[in-house]
C-alpha positions in Angstrom: 4.9 52.9 -30.4 1.4 52.2 -29.0 0.1 54.3 -26.1 -2.7 53.1 -23.8 -4.5 55.4 -21.4 -6.9 54.6 -18.6 -8.4 56.2 -15.5 -7.1 55.1 -12.1 -9.0 55.4 -8.8 -8.1 59.1 -8.5 -9.5 59.9 -11.9 -5.9 60.7 -13.1 -4.8 59.4 -16.5 -1.7 57.2 -16.6 0.3 56.4 -19.7 1.8 53.0 -20.5 4.2 52.5 -23.3 4.0 49.1 -24.9 7.4 48.4 -26.6 6.2 45.1 -28.3 5.8 45.1 -32.1 2.4 46.3 -33.2 0.1 43.4 -34.0 -3.4 43.5 -35.4 -5.6 41.2 -33.2 -7.8 39.3 -35.7 -9.4 36.1 -34.6 -8.4 33.0 -36.5 -9.3 29.4 -36.0 -6.4 27.1 -35.1 -6.7 25.5 -38.5 -6.4 28.9 -40.3 -3.4 29.8 -38.1 -1.7 26.5 -39.0 -2.3 27.1 -42.7 -0.9 30.6 -42.4 2.4 29.3 -41.0 4.8 28.5 -43.7 7.5 26.8 -41.7 9.3 23.7 -43.1 7.3 21.3 -40.8 4.1 23.3 -40.2 2.0 20.2 -40.2 3.8 18.5 -37.2 5.3 20.8 -34.7 7.0 17.9 -32.9 9.4 17.5 -35.9 10.5 21.1 -35.8 14.1 22.0 -35.1 15.2 25.1 -33.2 15.0 27.3 -36.3 11.5 26.2 -37.1 10.5 27.2 -33.6 12.1 30.6 -34.0 10.4 31.2 -37.3 7.0 30.3 -35.7 7.6 32.8 -32.9 8.5 35.5 -35.5 5.3 34.8 -37.5 3.2 35.3 -34.3 4.9 38.6 -33.4 7.3 37.3 -30.8 10.4 37.6 -32.9 12.4 39.4 -30.2 12.5 36.2 -28.2 14.0 34.1 -30.9 17.5 34.4 -29.5 16.4 33.1 -26.1 14.7 30.1 -27.6 17.8 29.5 -29.9 20.2 29.7 -27.0 18.1 27.3 -24.9 17.9 24.9 -27.9 14.1 24.6 -27.6 12.8 22.2 -30.3 9.2 21.5 -31.3 8.9 18.4 -29.2 9.6 20.5 -26.1 6.9 23.1 -26.8 4.0 21.1 -25.3 5.8 20.8 -21.9 6.7 24.5 -21.5 5.3 26.2 -18.4 5.0 29.8 -17.3 7.7 29.3 -14.6 10.1 27.9 -17.2 9.6 30.9 -19.5 10.2 33.1 -16.4 13.5 31.3 -15.8 14.5 32.2 -19.4 13.9 35.8 -18.4 11.0 36.2 -20.8 8.7 38.9 -19.6 6.6 40.6 -18.5 4.0 38.1 -17.2 1.4 39.2 -19.8 3.8 38.4 -22.7 4.7 35.0 -21.2 1.1 34.1 -21.0 0.5 35.2 -24.6 3.4 33.0 -25.8 2.1 30.1 -23.8 -1.4 30.6 -25.2 0.0 30.7 -28.7 2.0 27.5 -28.2 -1.0 25.7 -26.7 -3.1 26.7 -29.7 -0.4 25.3 -31.9 -0.3 22.0 -30.0 -4.1 21.6 -30.1 -4.0 22.2 -33.8 -1.6 19.3 -34.4 -2.8 16.5 -36.7 -2.7 14.2 -33.7 -5.5 15.9 -31.8 -6.7 15.4 -28.3 -10.2 13.8 -28.3 -13.2 15.2 -26.5 -15.7 12.9 -24.7 -19.1 14.1 -23.5 -19.4 12.4 -20.1 -22.6 12.7 -18.1 -20.7 13.1 -14.8 -17.7 15.3 -15.7 -19.0 17.1 -18.8 -16.8 17.5 -21.9 -13.4 16.0 -21.1 -10.3 15.9 -23.2 -8.0 12.9 -23.4 -4.5 12.6 -24.7 -4.2 10.7 -28.1 -2.2 7.9 -26.4 -5.2 7.3 -24.1 -7.5 7.2 -27.1 -5.2 4.5 -28.7 -5.7 2.4 -25.5 -9.4 2.9 -25.5 -9.7 1.8 -29.1 -8.5 -1.8 -28.4 -10.6 -5.0 -27.9 -9.3 -5.4 -24.3 -10.6 -2.0 -23.3 -13.8 -2.1 -25.3 -14.6 -5.3 -23.4 -15.4 -3.1 -20.4 -18.5 -1.9 -22.3 -20.1 -5.3 -21.5 -19.4 -5.5 -17.8 -21.9 -3.8 -15.5 -20.3 -1.5 -13.0 -22.6 -2.6 -10.1 -23.2 -6.2 -11.2 -26.4 -7.6 -9.8 -27.5 -4.2 -8.4 -28.9 -3.4 -11.9 -31.7 -5.9 -11.1 -32.6 -3.7 -8.1 -31.9 -0.2 -9.3 -33.2 0.2 -12.9 -30.9 3.2 -13.5 -27.7 1.3 -12.6 -27.0 0.3 -16.2 -23.6 1.9 -16.5 -20.5 -0.1 -17.2 -16.8 -0.4 -16.3 -16.0 1.4 -19.6 -17.3 4.8 -18.7 -16.0 4.6 -15.2 -12.5 3.8 -16.4 -12.5 6.8 -18.7 -13.7 9.0 -15.8 -10.9 7.7 -13.6 -8.3 8.4 -16.3 -9.6 11.9 -16.7 -9.6 12.6 -12.9 -6.1 11.2 -12.5 -5.0 13.8 -15.1 -6.8 16.6 -13.2 -5.2 15.8 -9.9 -1.6 15.3 -11.2 -1.9 18.5 -13.3 -3.2 20.4 -10.3 -0.2 19.4 -8.3 2.1 20.2 -11.2 0.7 23.7 -11.6 0.6 24.5 -7.9 4.1 23.1 -7.1 6.6 23.3 -10.0 9.3 22.2 -7.5 7.8 18.6 -7.6 9.3 18.3 -11.1 6.2 16.4 -12.5 7.0 15.8 -16.1 4.9 14.9 -19.2 5.8 11.2 -18.7 4.5 11.2 -15.1 1.2 12.8 -16.2 0.7 10.3 -19.0 1.5 7.3 -16.9 -0.8 8.4 -14.1 -3.6 8.9 -16.6 -3.0 5.5 -18.2 -3.0 3.8 -14.8 -6.4 5.4 -14.1 -7.7 4.4 -17.5 -6.6 0.7 -17.1 -7.0 0.0 -13.4 -10.2 -2.1 -14.0 -9.2 -4.1 -17.0 -9.1 -7.3 -15.0 -12.8 -7.3 -13.8 -14.8 -10.3 -14.7 -18.5 -10.8 -15.5 -20.7 -8.7 -13.1 -17.6 -6.9 -11.7 -17.1 -7.7 -8.0 -19.4 -10.7 -8.1 -16.8 -12.5 -10.1 -13.8 -12.0 -7.9 -15.7 -11.7 -4.6 -18.2 -14.6 -4.9 -17.6 -16.8 -7.9 -13.8 -17.3 -7.9 -13.4 -18.0 -4.2 -15.9 -20.8 -4.6 -14.7 -22.1 -8.0 -11.0 -21.9 -7.0 -10.8 -21.7 -3.2 -7.1 -22.2 -3.1 -6.4 -19.4 -5.6 -6.3 -15.8 -4.2 -7.7 -14.2 -7.4 -7.8 -10.4 -7.4 -9.0 -8.2 -10.2 -6.1 -5.9 -9.7 -3.6 -8.6 -10.6 -5.7 -9.6 -13.6 -5.7 -5.9 -14.7 -1.9 -6.0 -14.8 -2.0 -9.1 -16.9 -4.6 -7.7 -19.2 -2.7 -4.4 -19.6 0.4 -6.4 -20.7 -1.7 -8.3 -23.2 -3.3 -5.0 -24.4 0.1 -3.4 -25.1 1.6 -6.4 -26.7 -1.3 -7.6 -28.9 -2.0 -4.1 -30.2 1.7 -3.1 -30.8 1.4 -0.1 -28.5 5.0 0.0 -27.4 6.0 2.0 -30.4 3.1 4.3 -30.0 4.1 4.9 -26.3 7.6 5.7 -27.3 6.4 8.1 -29.9 4.6 10.1 -27.1 7.8 10.2 -25.0 7.4 7.2 -22.6 10.5 5.3 -21.6 10.0 1.5 -21.7 10.0 -0.7 -19.7 10.4 1.8 -16.8 7.1 3.6 -17.5 5.2 0.3 -18.0 6.4 -0.9 -14.6 5.2 2.4 -13.1 1.7 2.1 -14.6 1.3 -1.5 -13.3 2.6 -0.6 -9.9 -0.1 2.1 -9.6 -2.8 -0.5 -10.3 -1.7 -3.4 -8.2 1.1 -2.1 -5.9 4.7 -3.4 -5.8 5.2 -6.1 -8.4 8.0 -7.9 -6.6 7.1 -10.1 -3.6 10.5 -9.3 -2.0 9.6 -5.6 -2.2 6.3 -6.2 -0.5 7.9 -8.0 2.4 10.8 -5.6 2.9 9.3 -2.6 4.7 12.6 -0.8 5.1 13.2 -0.3 1.4 11.3 1.7 -1.2 9.2 -1.1 -2.7 8.5 0.5 -6.2 10.7 0.4 -9.3 8.8 2.7 -11.6 9.5 6.0 -9.8 12.0 7.0 -7.1 11.0 7.7 -3.5 11.0 11.5 -4.1 7.9 10.9 -6.3 6.1 8.7 -3.8 3.0 11.0 -4.0 2.3 9.8 -7.5 1.3 6.4 -6.1 -1.5 8.0 -4.1 -3.6 9.2 -7.1 -5.2 6.2 -8.7 -5.3 3.6 -5.9 -4.2 5.1 -2.6 -3.0 2.3 -0.4 -2.2 4.8 2.4 -5.6 6.2 3.2 -8.0 5.3 0.4 -8.5 8.9 -0.9 -8.1 8.5 -4.6 -9.7 9.4 -8.0 -11.2 5.9 -8.4 -13.5 6.6 -5.4 -14.2 10.1 -6.7 -15.5 8.8 -10.0 -17.6 5.9 -8.7 -19.1 8.1 -5.9 -20.3 10.6 -8.4 -21.2 8.1 -11.2 -22.9 5.5 -9.0 -24.9 8.1 -7.1 -26.1 9.6 -10.4 -27.3 6.3 -11.8 -28.7 4.9 -8.5 -30.6 8.1 -7.7 -28.8 8.6 -4.4 -27.4 12.0 -3.3 -23.6 12.3 -3.4 -22.3 14.4 -0.5 -18.7 14.6 -1.6 -17.4 17.2 -4.1 -14.0 16.1 -5.5 -13.5 19.5 -7.2 -13.0 21.1 -3.7 -10.3 18.6 -2.9 -8.5 19.5 -6.2 -8.4 23.1 -5.1 -6.7 22.4 -1.8 -4.5 19.4 -2.7 -0.7 19.9 -2.3 2.3 17.7 -1.5 4.1 17.9 1.8 6.8 15.9 3.4 5.8 13.3 6.0 8.4 11.1 7.7 10.9 11.6 4.8 8.3 10.8 2.1 6.2 13.1 0.0 2.4 12.6 0.4 -0.7 14.4 -0.9 -2.2 16.5 1.8 -5.1 18.9 2.0 -6.2 21.9 4.1 -7.0 21.5 7.7 -10.5 22.9 7.2 -11.3 19.9 4.9 -11.1 17.3 7.6 -14.9 17.2 8.2 -15.5 16.9 4.4 -13.2 13.8 4.3 -15.1 12.2 7.2 -18.2 12.8 5.1 -16.5 11.1 2.1 -15.8 7.9 4.0 -19.4 8.1 5.4 -20.7 8.4 1.8 -18.7 5.2 0.9 -20.3 3.4 3.8 -23.8 4.6 2.9 -23.4 3.5 -0.7 -22.4 0.0 0.5 -25.4 -0.2 2.9 -28.0 1.2 0.5 -26.8 -0.2 -2.8 -23.7 -2.3 -3.1 -24.8 -4.7 -0.3 -28.5 -4.4 -1.0 -30.1 -7.6 0.3 -32.0 -8.3 -2.9 -29.0 -7.4 -5.1 -26.9 -9.9 -3.0 -29.5 -12.6 -3.4 -29.4 -12.2 -7.2 -25.6 -12.2 -7.3 -25.7 -15.3 -5.1 -28.1 -17.0 -7.6 -26.0 -16.0 -10.6 -22.9 -17.3 -8.8 -24.7 -20.7 -8.2 -25.6 -20.8 -11.9 -22.0 -20.0 -12.9 -20.6 -22.7 -10.6 -22.9 -25.3 -12.1 -22.0 -24.2 -15.6 -18.2 -23.8 -14.9 -17.0 -27.3 -16.1 -19.1 -27.1 -19.3 -18.3 -23.6 -20.6 -15.4 -23.7 -23.1 -13.8 -20.4 -24.2 -11.1 -20.5 -26.9 -7.9 -18.8 -25.8 -4.4 -18.5 -27.2 -2.9 -21.3 -29.4 -6.4 -22.9 -29.9 -6.7 -24.0 -26.2 -10.0 -24.0 -24.5 -10.7 -22.8 -20.9 -13.5 -23.2 -18.4 -15.3 -20.2 -16.9 -13.0 -20.0 -14.0 -10.0 -21.1 -16.1 -10.2 -18.1 -18.4 -8.3 -16.0 -15.9 -5.2 -18.0 -16.9 -5.3 -16.9 -20.5 -5.9 -13.2 -21.4 -7.1 -14.1 -24.9 -9.9 -16.2 -23.4 -10.5 -13.7 -20.6 -11.0 -10.9 -23.2 -14.0 -12.8 -24.4 -15.5 -13.3 -20.9 -18.1 -10.6 -20.1 -21.7 -10.3 -18.7 -22.8 -11.9 -22.0 -22.0 -15.3 -20.4 -25.4 -14.9 -18.6 -27.3 -15.0 -21.9 -25.0 -17.7 -23.3 -26.1 -20.0 -20.5 -29.7 -18.8 -20.5 -30.3 -19.5 -24.2 -28.2 -22.6 -24.4 -29.9 -25.9 -25.3 -27.0 -28.0 -23.9 -28.5 -30.5 -21.4 -25.3 -30.2 -19.2 -26.3 -26.6 -18.6 -29.9 -27.4 -17.6 -29.4 -26.7 -13.8 -27.5 -23.5 -14.4 -30.1 -22.4 -17.0 -33.0 -23.0 -14.6 -31.4 -20.8 -11.9 -31.0 -18.0 -14.4 -34.6 -18.4 -15.5 -35.7 -17.9 -11.9 -33.6 -14.7 -11.7 -35.4 -13.4 -14.8 -38.8 -14.4 -13.4 -38.0 -12.9 -10.0 -38.3 -16.3 -8.3 -35.5 -15.5 -5.9 -34.1 -17.2 -2.8 -36.0 -15.9 0.3 -34.5 -13.4 2.7 -34.5 -14.9 6.3 -32.9 -12.1 8.3 -29.8 -10.1 9.3 -27.7 -10.0 12.4 -24.4 -8.7 13.7 -21.8 -10.6 15.7 -20.1 -9.0 18.7 -16.8 -7.3 17.6 -14.9 -9.7 19.9 -16.4 -12.8 18.2 -16.2 -12.0 14.5 -16.7 -15.0 12.2 -13.4 -16.0 10.5 -13.2 -17.1 6.9 -12.3 -20.7 7.8 -15.7 -20.9 9.6 -17.8 -19.9 6.6 -18.3 -23.4 5.2 -19.8 -24.8 8.5 -22.3 -22.0 9.1 -25.2 -23.6 7.0 -24.9 -26.8 9.0 -24.7 -25.0 12.3 -27.8 -23.0 11.3 -29.7 -26.2 10.2 -28.9 -27.8 13.6 -30.2 -24.8 15.6 -33.6 -26.3 16.4 -35.7 -23.8 18.3 -36.2 -24.7 22.0 -40.0 -23.9 21.7 -40.4 -25.5 18.3 -43.7 -27.2 17.4 -43.0 -27.5 13.7 -42.3 -30.9 12.0 -40.5 -29.3 9.0 -37.1 -30.7 8.5 -34.4 -28.2 7.3 -31.1 -29.2 5.7 -27.8 -27.3 5.5 -28.1 -27.0 1.7 -31.3 -25.0 2.2 -29.4 -22.1 3.7 -27.0 -19.5 2.4 -25.1 -17.6 5.0 -23.6 -14.4 3.6 -20.9 -12.8 5.7 -20.4 -9.1 4.7 -17.7 -6.8 5.9 -18.6 -3.1 6.2 -15.9 -0.6 6.9 -14.5 2.8 6.0 -12.0 1.3 3.5 -9.2 0.1 5.8 -10.8 -2.7 7.9 -10.7 -1.8 11.6 -8.5 1.2 11.1 -9.7 4.8 10.9 -8.4 5.8 7.4 -8.2 9.4 8.6 -5.3 8.5 10.9 -3.2 8.2 7.7 -4.3 11.6 6.2 -2.1 14.6 6.7 -3.2 18.3 6.5 -1.5 21.7 6.2 -2.5 25.0 7.6 -2.9 28.3 5.8 -0.2 29.8 8.0 2.4 27.2 6.9 1.5 25.2 3.7 4.8 23.3 3.8 4.2 21.6 7.2 2.1 18.4 7.4 0.1 17.9 10.5 -2.2 15.1 11.9 -5.7 16.0 13.1 -7.1 13.6 15.7 -10.7 12.5 15.7 -11.4 14.3 19.0 -10.2 17.6 17.5 -12.9 17.4 14.8 -16.2 16.4 16.5 -17.6 14.4 19.4 -20.2 12.9 17.0 -17.8 10.9 14.8 -17.9 7.0 14.8 -16.1 5.1 17.5 -15.7 2.0 15.3 -14.8 1.8 11.6 -15.7 -1.8 10.7 -18.3 -4.4 11.4 -19.6 -7.7 10.2 -23.1 -8.1 8.9 -24.5 -11.7 8.5 -27.4 -12.3 6.2 -29.2 -15.6 5.8 -31.1 -16.7 2.7 -33.3 -19.7 2.2 -33.7 -21.7 -1.1 -37.1 -23.1 -0.5 -40.0 -20.8 -1.3 -43.0 -22.3 0.5 -44.3 -20.3 3.4 -44.3 -23.1 6.0 -40.6 -23.9 5.4 -39.7 -20.2 5.4 -41.5 -19.6 8.7 -39.5 -22.5 10.2 -36.3 -21.2 8.8 -36.8 -17.8 10.4 -37.3 -19.4 13.8 -34.1 -21.5 13.3 -32.3 -18.3 12.4 -33.5 -16.6 15.7 -32.4 -19.6 17.7 -29.0 -19.6 15.9 -28.5 -15.9 16.8 -29.3 -16.7 20.4 -26.8 -19.6 20.5 -24.1 -17.5 18.9 -24.8 -14.5 21.1 -25.4 -12.3 18.0 -27.6 -9.2 17.9 -31.4 -9.7 17.9 -32.7 -9.6 14.3 -34.6 -6.4 13.6 -37.9 -8.3 13.0 -37.1 -10.9 15.7 -40.1 -9.8 17.9 -42.4 -10.2 15.0 -41.2 -13.6 13.6 -40.6 -15.2 16.9 -42.2 -13.2 19.7 -42.2 -16.2 22.1 -38.5 -16.8 21.6 -36.7 -13.4 21.8 -37.6 -12.6 25.5 -35.8 -15.8 26.5 -32.4 -14.1 26.0 -31.8 -11.5 28.7 -29.6 -9.2 26.6 -32.4 -9.0 24.0 -35.0 -7.6 26.4 -35.1 -3.8 26.7 -35.4 -2.3 30.2 -38.6 -0.5 29.4 -40.1 -4.0 28.5 -39.1 -5.3 32.0 -41.1 -2.5 33.6 -44.0 -2.8 31.2 -47.3 -1.9 32.9 -49.4 -2.5 29.8 -50.6 -5.9 30.9 -48.7 -7.9 28.4 -46.5 -10.8 29.5 -43.2 -9.7 30.9 -39.9 -11.5 30.6 -40.4 -13.1 34.0 -43.8 -14.4 32.9 -42.3 -15.9 29.8 -39.6 -17.6 31.7 -42.1 -19.2 34.0 -44.1 -20.4 31.0 -40.9 -21.8 29.5 -40.2 -23.7 32.8 -43.6 -25.2 32.9 -43.3 -26.4 29.3 -40.1 -28.2 29.9 -41.3 -29.6 33.3 -44.1 -31.6 31.6 
């Protein structure tokens, strides 16, 4: 019997008797430990029966617990899912010995021939992914994401933004596993099982499979113009591509091997990506709309794509990854959220909540999202380049032929109807058009050449409509004509401008939920009562938080490049803003100093009382009257 002595705080020696069998602690690598184990199925613990598990325990010095494992009928395939709380329920103790048994089992599982793979990620460091996720990564459908830029045309503005959807998807799959495991470890009563963890990770990994060339440019710019009657969303395409990935690579058997139940778990994965799959479920708010998991596991749908408030691992990864590559500071630390995340019941449903003291950090998170859109995602030059690439793709659309299933060929926009063809559609289509000698692609080719030579459409200006008179989607098509007809009242130019010369880009900026404050849908818990979910109003946080959470930004570009036409276009733009009662362009006083004072709401009060000797608003109005009296 081993006796350990140590000094306590009073300097007295206490004696502890350790009744466990004496073991010599000699470090062995996992491989050596596996070779030293002589069980009947030493190479694959998942095939062990109960007696094999008992023999393994005995070989590691835990023989006295064989009876407990035997009575509970614990086989090899269960070992990987064992937790400390489950061992406690089996009355295995003390705590130190439970942890030793768990460590021994984890070492065994990591030494399995089917090993977890380690990826060295520049954002998250060395990350481990389950073998099933590696099987998915090693498919043509997932590898396609290597050739789709994460930020589309922004790469032409930010030289560091060369990262792709491939690494972002791996990062989201990893973070999804981090969050679901954190909840599992913190709250065993949630009954999160191995299937739940795997499905959440797979959903994170596959959530962007449906992106087209240049990411959001494809579904946000190209498809609405190429197929205006078709409401194409990359999330729906991701579901179709996921089905194609599983079927064409024969992954159903592999999924079953790792314990997934089909088709239930496949449905759960797809619901996390795109929401409820049934249109009836979407329209019936009174019933639980999901089929993959019951309502008591509603919180699992808030990890990958959180439809409730937008706080999800997808954002966590692209905040960190995009900021890293753009050279912009990221002010949100997801690791802190992981420390405080827990599930509470809210209106008979379980939702992911966080500590009350984190409310300010979450406002910062949504502010970070808005800043990224303003500084990078909606950069004026990046948008011009994406607009030009879109124009080129539209001109090339009828003449691009991509072979799909059964030998059929599809146009650029038609590829979304066939996943075999869509798998072949990446950013490389840019080079395919650029280097083509087909005369039918000459117009598209010339536009892309201009992009390469930086001969871009010209930026005219930016304005904001009043929140009560936002421009609606059905008005977009008539805006260029309206702008071309806004002849300046004080115009002396004979330049004739046409609707086709203008591009009007209507951009929506928000905190992720349109006009809504997403924080209204976040719930918190207090240290005093971690089980109770509470709502924290904006006025309880700070008086300096935003009053509005969405706005429209209107940018105008001009296709002609000569200075005379561009100067006229800028004056037309100022007049259009006056007619529409939009905000004064930031450079309005520079490009049209004789026009902006004509609108009363555009004149600052300090300008009216100007004693500098410069013309006042009243003087300019008199001048205008004289001009029109002649």
